[in-house]
VOGU-3710 file (C-alpha; in Angstrom, 3 decimals, decimal comma):
1> xxxxxxxxxx> -127,820/148,093/-85,628  -124,542/147,649/-83,887  -126,305/147,832/-80,545  -128,818/144,865/-81,740  -125,872/142,954/-82,894  -124,483/142,914/-79,449  -127,605/142,337/-77,803  -127,456/139,112/-80,407  -124,938/137,641/-78,892  -125,712/138,078/-75,338
11> xxxxxxxxxx> -127,282/134,754/-75,171  -124,275/133,038/-76,264  -122,300/134,716/-73,524  -124,335/133,435/-70,719  -122,634/129,966/-71,747  -119,327/131,000/-70,927  -118,519/129,153/-67,771  -116,109/130,633/-64,572  -112,780/131,558/-65,902  -113,938/131,504/-69,450
21> xxxxxxxxxx> -113,627/135,282/-69,577  -110,043/135,378/-69,630  -109,822/132,906/-72,066  -112,276/134,701/-74,371  -110,192/138,124/-73,975  -106,767/135,914/-74,804  -108,712/134,773/-78,575  -109,527/138,400/-79,469  -105,586/139,389/-78,497  -104,578/137,080/-81,101
31> xxxxxxxxxx> -107,214/138,494/-83,535  -105,888/141,702/-83,083  -102,785/140,523/-83,516  -103,513/138,475/-86,569  -104,726/142,122/-88,306  -108,808/141,895/-87,226  -109,247/145,876/-86,990  -111,095/146,633/-83,707  -114,345/147,433/-84,685  -114,867/143,773/-86,080
41> xxxxxxxxxx> -114,540/142,834/-82,979  -116,545/145,405/-81,015  -120,327/143,472/-81,070  -118,564/140,615/-79,781  -115,916/142,470/-77,054  -119,097/144,863/-75,780  -121,127/141,665/-75,051  -118,546/140,123/-72,742  -118,022/142,974/-70,966  -121,822/143,499/-70,586
51> xxxxxxxxxx> -121,745/139,752/-69,465  -118,853/140,116/-67,101  -120,083/143,128/-65,211  -123,843/140,978/-64,597  -121,793/138,318/-62,856  -118,862/140,234/-61,544  -120,763/143,621/-59,631  -124,526/142,875/-60,378  -124,931/145,346/-63,331  -125,818/144,744/-66,854
61> xxxxxxxxxx> -124,960/147,904/-69,326  -128,520/148,884/-70,805  -128,814/150,001/-74,047  -128,294/153,746/-74,202  -124,888/152,680/-71,982  -123,464/150,734/-74,963  -124,032/154,047/-77,154  -121,991/155,720/-75,189  -119,523/153,351/-75,019  -119,602/153,077/-78,834
71> xxxxxxxxxx> -119,283/156,946/-78,489  -115,957/156,936/-76,513  -114,797/154,086/-78,683  -114,745/156,685/-81,826  -113,393/159,097/-80,321  -116,208/161,375/-79,384  -117,380/163,147/-76,602  -120,327/161,088/-75,207  -123,547/163,763/-73,015  -124,889/161,690/-70,753
81> xxxxxxxxxx> -127,313/163,218/-67,962  -126,334/162,957/-63,891  -127,309/159,045/-62,761  -127,204/157,368/-66,607  -124,165/155,213/-65,464  -121,350/157,010/-67,126  -118,606/154,942/-64,656  -120,172/151,681/-66,380  -120,663/153,035/-70,262  -117,125/153,420/-70,261
91> xxxxxxxxxx> -115,886/149,639/-69,643  -116,872/148,593/-73,060  -114,616/151,140/-74,935  -111,774/150,569/-72,300  -111,778/146,858/-72,838  -111,967/147,196/-76,442  -109,075/149,455/-76,721  -106,963/147,753/-73,907  -106,699/144,621/-75,452  -104,431/146,443/-78,027
101> xxxxxxxxxx> -101,779/145,773/-75,355  -100,825/149,683/-75,394  -102,754/150,782/-72,404  -105,601/153,025/-72,233  -106,397/156,062/-69,184  -109,535/157,111/-67,742  -108,990/160,523/-66,370  -111,242/161,530/-62,864  -111,068/165,124/-61,543  -110,240/163,836/-58,152
111> xxxxxxxxxx> -108,276/161,254/-55,917  -111,349/159,927/-54,131  -113,050/159,095/-57,810  -109,803/157,337/-59,456  -109,624/154,590/-56,410  -112,920/154,160/-56,116  -113,866/153,846/-59,772  -110,718/151,439/-60,384  -111,706/149,336/-57,412  -115,064/148,973/-58,293
121> xxxxxxxxxx> -114,653/148,391/-62,066  -111,873/146,245/-61,313  -113,494/143,024/-60,955  -114,803/143,349/-64,298  -111,925/143,716/-65,648  -109,850/141,405/-63,480  -112,679/138,218/-64,528  -111,642/139,661/-68,322  -108,118/138,722/-67,551  -106,755/142,653/-67,433
131> xxxxxxxxxx> -105,090/144,696/-64,657  -106,316/147,727/-63,224  -104,488/150,260/-61,618  -105,356/154,038/-59,875  -102,915/156,617/-59,958  -103,734/159,931/-57,317  -101,339/161,942/-55,649  -97,962/160,239/-54,537  -99,479/157,196/-54,308  -100,427/154,582/-56,625
141> xxxxxxxxxx> -102,859/151,149/-56,519  -103,515/147,920/-58,227  -106,813/145,999/-58,176  -106,055/142,897/-56,957  -108,799/140,891/-55,056  -106,113/138,694/-53,112  -105,060/142,003/-50,688  -107,461/143,203/-48,413  -107,203/146,777/-47,022  -108,337/146,073/-43,721
151> xxxxxxxxxx> -108,725/150,100/-43,035  -110,421/150,892/-45,735  -113,579/152,831/-45,390  -115,120/152,172/-48,935  -115,955/148,437/-49,995  -114,948/149,725/-53,391  -111,112/150,700/-51,878  -110,688/147,018/-49,984  -108,482/145,329/-52,993  -106,297/148,187/-53,873
161> xxxxxxxxxx> -102,541/147,018/-53,299  -99,962/149,915/-52,980  -97,846/149,887/-56,425  -94,971/152,075/-58,235  -96,300/155,037/-60,238  -94,072/152,512/-63,132  -96,764/149,454/-62,126  -99,632/151,821/-62,243  -98,800/152,495/-66,301  -97,828/149,164/-67,401
171> xxxxxxxxxx> -101,350/148,201/-66,303  -104,131/147,914/-69,020  -106,366/150,084/-67,714  -105,084/153,168/-65,244  -107,470/155,484/-63,397  -105,732/158,793/-62,591  -106,347/162,033/-61,662  -105,973/164,963/-64,596  -102,776/166,671/-62,323  -100,950/163,578/-62,358
181> xxxxxxxxxx> -100,738/162,549/-65,774  -99,583/165,790/-66,534  -97,476/166,363/-63,666  -95,930/162,744/-64,627  -95,465/163,926/-68,274  -93,364/166,918/-66,855  -91,120/164,545/-64,540  -90,517/161,806/-67,567  -88,982/165,005/-69,534  -86,639/165,795/-67,058
191> xxxxxxxxxx> -85,116/162,089/-65,917  -81,335/161,754/-66,447  -81,717/158,175/-67,313  -84,669/156,698/-69,792  -84,929/153,753/-67,203  -86,945/156,368/-64,476  -89,142/157,382/-67,211  -93,088/156,129/-65,988  -95,121/156,825/-68,849  -95,605/154,587/-71,888
201> xxxxxxxxxx> -97,153/155,850/-75,511  -100,365/157,757/-75,290  -102,460/155,545/-76,684  -106,634/156,016/-75,521  -108,275/158,168/-73,398  -111,470/158,859/-71,627  -111,710/162,221/-69,452  -114,597/162,190/-67,479  -116,477/165,950/-66,501  -114,484/166,159/-69,895
211> xxxxxxxxxx> -116,538/169,934/-69,810  -114,658/170,928/-66,723  -111,051/169,285/-67,601  -110,697/170,186/-71,078  -112,559/173,270/-71,326  -112,311/174,700/-67,487  -108,685/173,848/-66,460  -107,232/173,741/-70,190  -105,116/176,570/-70,107  -104,203/176,359/-66,181
221> xxxxxxxxxx> -100,777/175,382/-66,711  -98,817/172,159/-64,804  -95,561/173,456/-63,650  -92,696/171,814/-61,836  -90,533/174,505/-59,871  -87,394/174,814/-57,935  -86,600/177,702/-55,295  -85,225/180,609/-56,893  -84,956/183,947/-54,651  -85,435/184,175/-51,302
231> xxxxxxxxxx> -88,843/185,362/-49,949  -88,361/188,856/-49,502  -90,535/191,059/-46,921  -90,754/193,684/-48,953  -94,061/192,228/-50,000  -95,286/192,789/-46,607  -94,393/197,014/-46,630  -96,102/197,082/-50,026  -99,175/195,527/-49,205  -99,045/198,192/-46,661
241> xxxxxxxxxx> -98,524/200,851/-49,307  -101,427/199,756/-51,500  -103,888/199,835/-48,319  -103,275/203,566/-48,281  -104,927/203,922/-52,250  -108,081/205,438/-53,138  -110,620/203,034/-55,037  -112,413/206,305/-56,975  -108,651/208,280/-58,266  -105,727/206,064/-57,567
251> xxxxxxxxxx> -106,252/202,848/-59,661  -108,338/201,330/-62,239  -109,650/197,516/-62,409  -110,755/195,390/-65,548  -112,685/192,482/-63,032  -113,462/190,511/-66,240  -109,784/191,068/-67,639  -109,147/190,786/-63,550  -106,319/193,700/-64,349  -105,423/196,466/-62,023
261> xxxxxxxxxx> -103,208/199,309/-62,500  -102,534/202,432/-60,972  -103,784/205,550/-62,522  -101,753/208,636/-62,851  -103,367/209,953/-59,812  -101,930/206,861/-58,000  -98,479/206,985/-59,509  -97,674/210,208/-58,192  -99,210/209,370/-55,115  -96,947/206,163/-54,975
271> xxxxxxxxxx> -94,465/208,286/-56,047  -94,645/210,638/-53,250  -95,011/207,913/-50,067  -92,013/206,179/-51,584  -90,009/209,602/-51,925  -88,741/208,973/-55,491  -89,078/210,926/-58,543  -90,171/208,041/-61,126  -90,752/204,621/-60,417  -90,443/203,547/-63,203
281> xxxxxxxxxx> -87,068/204,353/-63,143  -86,004/203,385/-59,963  -85,795/199,534/-61,001  -88,562/196,488/-62,089  -88,801/195,196/-58,548  -90,603/198,129/-57,856  -92,807/198,157/-60,063  -93,284/194,446/-59,748  -94,045/194,180/-56,067  -96,640/197,218/-56,481
291> xxxxxxxxxx> -98,532/195,479/-59,376  -98,577/192,004/-57,367  -99,664/194,108/-54,153  -102,566/196,125/-55,715  -103,832/192,994/-57,603  -103,869/190,844/-54,270  -105,622/193,455/-52,789  -108,610/194,009/-55,513  -108,694/191,174/-57,408  -108,880/188,283/-55,175
301> xxxxxxxxxx> -110,871/188,098/-52,569  -110,712/185,410/-49,173  -112,854/182,791/-49,121  -113,282/182,671/-52,880  -110,075/183,033/-54,376  -108,572/181,472/-51,917  -108,379/180,382/-48,083  -106,117/180,663/-45,512  -105,958/177,450/-43,380  -102,780/176,579/-41,201
311> xxxxxxxxxx> -100,942/179,754/-41,826  -101,004/179,228/-45,780  -102,877/180,516/-48,518  -104,270/177,662/-50,748  -106,069/178,106/-53,763  -110,053/177,747/-54,315  -110,176/176,185/-58,326  -113,135/178,439/-59,541  -114,632/175,772/-61,195  -114,958/172,655/-59,395
321> xxxxxxxxxx> -114,811/174,425/-55,917  -112,024/172,508/-54,819  -108,632/173,476/-53,199  -105,746/173,317/-55,280  -103,095/172,355/-52,654  -99,426/172,820/-53,616  -100,238/175,382/-56,419  -99,633/178,688/-56,349  -100,249/182,110/-58,038  -97,732/182,732/-60,508
331> xxxxxxxxxx> -95,520/186,048/-60,860  -95,343/187,612/-56,966  -99,114/187,171/-56,578  -99,238/184,880/-53,887  -96,761/185,935/-51,764  -98,918/189,590/-51,915  -101,370/187,853/-50,872  -99,642/186,434/-48,114  -98,579/189,335/-47,357  -102,056/191,087/-47,446
341> xxxxxxxxxx> -102,699/188,216/-44,931  -100,020/188,507/-42,891  -98,507/184,993/-43,433  -95,394/183,528/-43,300  -94,311/184,425/-47,245  -93,160/181,203/-48,655  -90,204/181,566/-51,454  -90,393/182,608/-54,668  -89,389/179,937/-57,459  -88,485/179,337/-61,263
351> xxxxxxxxxx> -89,822/177,194/-63,795  -88,444/174,150/-64,873  -90,804/172,606/-66,772  -94,859/172,941/-67,665  -97,087/172,199/-70,017  -100,992/173,126/-69,912  -103,626/170,114/-70,011  -104,688/171,099/-73,338  -101,393/170,477/-75,258  -101,084/167,247/-72,784
361> xxxxxxxxxx> -104,272/165,854/-74,100  -103,294/166,429/-77,519  -100,922/163,859/-77,346  -103,363/160,623/-77,397  -103,910/158,873/-80,659  -107,742/158,594/-79,653  -109,054/160,781/-76,974  -113,091/161,001/-75,706  -114,830/162,574/-72,786  -117,927/162,148/-71,071
371> xxxxxxxxxx> -119,973/164,438/-68,813  -123,836/165,454/-68,375  -122,726/168,799/-69,597  -121,352/169,654/-73,047  -123,621/170,562/-75,629  -123,374/174,067/-74,481  -119,541/173,778/-75,698  -120,063/171,596/-78,300  -118,645/173,945/-80,724  -115,373/174,541/-78,657
381> xxxxxxxxxx> -114,578/170,582/-77,907  -114,544/170,168/-81,860  -112,523/173,741/-82,519  -109,801/172,516/-80,342  -109,766/169,223/-79,979  -111,623/168,280/-83,316  -114,139/166,290/-80,705  -118,013/165,480/-81,570  -120,471/165,902/-78,721  -122,971/163,165/-78,932
391> xxxxxxxxxx> -126,150/163,607/-76,888  -126,688/159,913/-75,487  -130,627/159,535/-74,921  -131,798/158,153/-71,371  -132,704/155,128/-70,492  -135,660/156,755/-67,732  -138,023/159,661/-68,784  -136,740/163,146/-67,075  -139,075/163,601/-64,385  -137,220/166,758/-63,277
401> xxxxxxxxxx> -139,169/169,889/-63,079  -137,400/173,536/-63,543  -139,178/176,547/-62,308  -138,240/179,906/-63,243  -135,739/182,523/-61,807  -136,816/184,394/-58,520  -135,242/188,246/-58,734  -135,068/190,264/-55,651  -134,405/193,848/-54,533  -131,442/193,170/-52,269
411> xxxxxxxxxx> -129,421/190,116/-51,167  -130,629/190,178/-47,731  -134,307/189,918/-48,924  -132,977/186,882/-51,546  -131,169/185,115/-48,306  -134,171/185,320/-46,555  -136,338/183,564/-49,406  -134,063/181,025/-49,060  -134,300/180,416/-45,828  -137,753/180,296/-45,721
421> xxxxxxxxxx> -138,166/177,352/-49,106  -135,103/175,806/-47,322  -137,369/175,649/-43,759  -140,552/174,667/-45,608  -139,259/171,537/-47,038  -137,379/170,543/-43,938  -140,720/170,655/-41,974  -142,420/168,226/-44,403  -139,199/166,097/-44,805  -138,561/166,759/-48,339
431> xxxxxxxxxx> -134,514/166,734/-48,727  -132,519/170,189/-49,797  -129,983/171,026/-51,966  -128,630/174,640/-52,061  -125,906/175,667/-54,292  -123,619/178,725/-53,864  -121,013/180,111/-56,137  -118,532/180,746/-53,218  -117,335/179,810/-49,914  -118,456/182,961/-48,182
441> xxxxxxxxxx> -122,355/182,577/-49,694  -122,329/178,796/-48,708  -121,291/180,291/-45,065  -123,897/182,774/-45,048  -126,727/180,431/-46,026  -125,678/178,132/-42,805  -125,147/181,241/-40,419  -129,140/181,761/-41,432  -129,922/177,846/-41,521  -128,725/177,701/-37,792
451> xxxxxxxxxx> -130,070/180,857/-36,404  -133,387/179,324/-37,533  -132,210/176,004/-35,955  -131,917/174,216/-39,112  -129,640/171,157/-38,789  -127,618/171,108/-41,919  -124,371/169,934/-43,570  -121,836/172,447/-45,493  -119,915/171,374/-48,418  -117,026/173,253/-49,585
461> xxxxxxxxxx> -113,448/173,358/-50,135  -112,915/173,790/-46,599  -113,882/170,237/-45,395  -114,084/168,550/-48,708  -113,095/165,092/-47,205  -116,315/164,495/-46,483  -117,637/165,251/-49,690  -118,792/161,717/-50,603  -120,536/161,264/-47,464  -121,930/164,267/-47,225
471> xxxxxxxxxx> -123,267/164,138/-50,791  -123,925/160,154/-50,036  -126,249/160,855/-46,976  -128,265/164,313/-49,105  -131,107/162,287/-50,434  -131,869/161,195/-46,861  -135,793/162,705/-45,729  -135,324/165,590/-43,610  -131,611/166,069/-45,244  -130,401/169,655/-46,035
481> xxxxxxxxxx> -127,053/170,313/-47,443  -126,186/173,528/-48,481  -122,601/172,943/-51,443  -120,137/175,208/-53,921  -120,029/174,032/-57,306  -117,654/171,337/-56,048  -120,845/169,311/-55,001  -122,163/166,401/-57,631  -119,113/165,648/-59,854  -119,114/161,688/-59,485
491> xxxxxxxxxx> -121,145/161,260/-56,922  -124,955/160,542/-56,986  -127,444/161,897/-54,349  -130,173/159,018/-53,559  -133,404/159,958/-52,387  -133,262/157,647/-48,876  -129,798/157,886/-48,677  -127,059/155,263/-49,431  -128,052/151,943/-50,182  -126,195/149,051/-49,201
501> xxxxxxxxxx> -125,337/145,965/-51,071  -125,992/142,741/-49,628  -122,743/141,368/-48,802  -121,695/144,589/-47,481  -124,231/143,692/-44,268  -123,480/141,222/-41,842  -126,429/138,516/-42,217  -129,442/138,443/-45,263  -131,753/138,962/-42,609  -130,357/142,408/-41,522
511> xxxxxxxxxx> -129,938/143,224/-45,353  -133,766/142,470/-46,035  -134,609/144,924/-42,468  -132,366/147,417/-44,096  -133,655/147,326/-48,062  -136,973/147,086/-46,738  -136,645/150,166/-44,518  -134,925/151,868/-47,213  -137,420/151,451/-49,932  -140,098/152,540/-47,726
521> xxxxxxxxxx> -138,129/156,051/-47,348  -137,178/156,310/-50,932  -140,845/155,749/-51,371  -141,703/158,429/-48,827  -139,407/161,274/-50,569  -140,556/160,857/-54,140  -144,158/161,420/-52,761  -142,822/164,751/-51,042  -141,531/165,992/-54,629  -137,642/164,155/-54,302
531> xxxxxxxxxx> -134,935/166,667/-54,121  -135,889/169,653/-54,026  -132,853/172,068/-55,756  -131,944/175,961/-55,286  -129,259/177,567/-56,635  -128,848/180,808/-54,886  -127,439/182,733/-57,878  -126,342/182,252/-61,446  -123,047/180,695/-62,059  -120,645/182,378/-64,765
541> xxxxxxxxxx> -120,681/179,097/-66,427  -123,593/177,739/-67,740  -122,858/174,563/-67,510  -121,848/174,588/-63,739  -126,150/176,045/-63,520  -126,884/172,685/-65,235  -124,420/170,461/-63,605  -126,295/171,333/-60,100  -129,674/171,018/-61,673  -128,730/167,811/-62,721
//
């Protein structure tokens, strides 16, 4: 009914002249100040956004995208299948809530998406008379069509002008990564003068990839810390000590709870090695070091839980597969891993301020989310955040074919079968995406393909900078991409590879030639069966399997 009302206003919006969109926004603001509820102006506002989008970036919202926008405005989670246009779906809801003058936040999972989406959607909001900002690690930007970044590698990043963090929050719509919202909140609570506060009220937030942010990372604390005690070389000694312990008799592991502790036999062995009667009577530091060293040895795996790069131990996010630069394991675990790997041990720290994403996002007056995989966690969304999940119908019919799992007796047989499957697809030109659960398994597949002489791209936390370009070309004929679970969040794989916009090419003649070539390649890949997706194993989270499938 509401969508029908929006559609009925479309013809009237066609009559708006250049510059008229900002004037209509000013009129809507006046009505809100006069006491008109947002829901009463929703159809007009959504229809206005649809026309502004069509005129500025050439994309018109489908009816299903308007349904998704309505769901977001109502403070619910919209589950939209991959490729259904979540980025565009958020715009009507963001606009409607931004014209109250209180500011709205769009939360993304990485720096690239925050900048890309602000630069991509910025022209729509600019035409409507609103300011759009992007906020990433240590930098903030304002969409300004008058500003031109000559070094921009993506046209969507060309008009992003550097600004202060405070200015970013003063914009009507702020795109930013989840961690920065949390850290800015902590920093604001530590300032000595109110003039140093950068955030304003927590009015309305739309969380993209909401399952990743509000479920997977929800309890991960954001911590601001300061140096505490000097890094001790005792960590190296205890790393050597636990290497002498026997897996069978000296300690007990619970992998599910991620705990490890000494057995009675192990306690006696450690006391003998250290030459002390009772390790629990000596001092707390001894037990602390032993437990940290033991956990570092048996629970934390290199290339899965962390990588070593430039002499530093960097955490790998188990859900997103991304590197968590600047974050450290707590309770001496990070120092123990540094000792285990033989790199320099960093100074220990004390916590000054901390907040979890779960607690931070519950401060918003209204919270909404988007993802392709939320229905599996509907109960958790409702219980923790009072968010209902609404599955949005698809604009296009689902054509994906899902096949049953194949089970093998040994990992070697499984990897051999995967390599053969990839080789068959590559031979006929069908693009392949292989999803793995860790960096080391990523590299096992890569080694097999190299030995078979199959050219391929590897995407994991080690080379995340090339993520967008690797995924963008993963749909080309003959392309083989081996990726961890970081692939696919926010970046679409287009059959035939990247499709250039007309204005990106130097002449219309060249663009027409490229467009014709792209269409031919796209159609050919469709006849070959489209993108062939292989999951090397089931992930602990069913949503991540669904994400790869989508």
